[in-house]
N, C-alpha and C positions, 0 to 999 in steps of 0.2 A: 426356018423363022422361029426364034425361040421366047417364048412367053414366062415369066416370074408368075409365081403364086406364092403368097408369105400368110403365115400363118401361127399362133402357137400347138396349134393339135394337143390341146389339154383334154380329150384325147382324141384322136383321127376318128370323126366319124362319116356317117353315108352323106352327110350335106358336103363334106369335103369329098368323098369321092365324088358324087354328081358335078361336083363345080368343075374337078379335074377333068373329067370324061368329056364335059362341056368344050371347057381348052382345048383339050387334045383336037378337036374336030377344028380348029382356027390355026394352032402354031403345030410347026412338024416334032419341038422339042419345049418339055417344060423343066423350069427348073424352080425344083419347091426348097423355098426358106422356111426352116424352122426358127422362127423369132422366140426372141428373150431364152435363150441357148443355156444361158446361165442360171435360168430359175429350176429348182425342183423341188419337189419335198415340203411345198406349201398347198392349203387349199386351192389357191387359183390355178398354181402350177405344181400339182404331185408328183411330174413325171419329168426324169433325166432327157437330155437332150438325145442322147442314149435310144433311149426306149421309145422317144416318139419316132427316132427314124426308125427303129425295129417294125413300130407300128404302122407306118407308111408303106416302109417295103412289105410286109406280110400279107396289108389289105393290096396291094398292086398285083401280087400273086408273081407267076411268070411270064403274063401275058406280054400283047404288045406296047400296053400301057407302060407297064416298067419298064421296056427297052427302050421310051423316050422320056425318060423322067431322070433329072439327076435332084439327089434329095442332099442339101449341104444345111449347114448351123449359121445362125449369126447370134453373138450377144451385143447386148442392147449397148450404149454409150451415154442413154441420156443426154444427147444434142440434139435436138430435132435438127439445126439448120444445118448438120454435117450428117445427119446418118444419111441421106441415099447414098455422098460420099463414100461414107464407110462401106454399107451394103456393096458398092459397086466395086470396091476395093478386095471384097472378101468372096462374093460370090463368083461363080462362070458369067459369063456375056449375055445380055439377054436383050429383045427387040423393043419390047413392051410390058407390062404390068397388069397382073390381074387382081384388083381388090375392091371391097364395098366399103373398107375403112375411109373415112372423113379426113384425120391425119395424111394418113398412106396416099391418099389421091391427091391430097393438098402438098404434101413434099416433092414426090414425082413430078406433079404438074409446075412447081414451079422449077424443078429443076431441068425440066424442056423433056421430060419421057411422056410418053402415049399410056392411058389408064383406060382400061375397059372395067366394067365393072360387070363381073358375071352373076345370072340369074341367083337368087338367093332358092334356097330349096328347102320350106318347111322352117324357115329360122326359128321359130319359136319352140318347132320339137327338138331340129338338129344343131344346139347349141352347147358348145364346151360346156358352158353355167350350169346348163337346164340336166345334162346328163350327169356332171359333177354331183349336183343335188341329188337324182334319182340313184347315183352310188352311195352317197352316205346315207340315204333312206332306205339304203337296199332295196330300192324298185326294181321294175324292169328296163335297167339301162342297155342292155346287151344288144337290143334289136335294135338300136340307134347306132351301134357300130359295125362292121364287117364281122362277121365271124370268127375271123383269123385275129382280128386287134381284139374283142372280147377274150376269145385263148390267152392270149399273150397278158394282157392283161390279169386275169385269174393266174396265170402261172409266177407273175414277180407278186400275186398278193396285192396288187395295187388298190383295192377298196379297203382290203384294212390300211393300209397306208395312208390312203386318204381320211379315211375315218379317223385315224388317230391325230395326222397333223392337221386336221378340223378343228379339234377339241381346244377347252380354253383353259390355260392354269392357273387361271383365280381359283381361290381360296375364298370364302368368306367368313373366317373366322378373326377375331381379335388377334391372337397371337401372329397369324399369317400376316393381316394390313402391318401390325406394327414392323415385322421383319421385313417386309419390305420395303418401308417407308424406310429403312435405314440403310439399305444398299443404295438409294438414289443418292 
């Protein structure tokens, strides 16, 4: 049996790892889908799909779990009514889906695909939003991701990128306001 686990993995963290280990107890193989694959270099999605794939493979290491996982990407189509069929046409076959996202659950359920809710692991701590906030604040984010992921993010200067793309370009001078209004 093959299960599907979808997320943005911005970044891949210990909560994701715990969910994968739990899913692996129930299925033979796991299709890990990196969603919103077209998004990168923004405050909510700082990492590219390729970087997210590297993070996942680094965290899985060379053990048994990695041998049982297929990692792939999926771009958004912004048409919820067609999203499940789009996903099914773009990723390897699967028998059931693991998700706690209400929209994902609804869309797969409407398509007749079985959905299981995996346990959430300290969601207030292990969340991409919380980890990205710690990165921007130069806090202790490294303890929330697998060591290989922390090393990879440091290698690509991911914290610096996130901090830079999270800045605003607004300037509060009269000249800037006048210049910006002429561009509209």
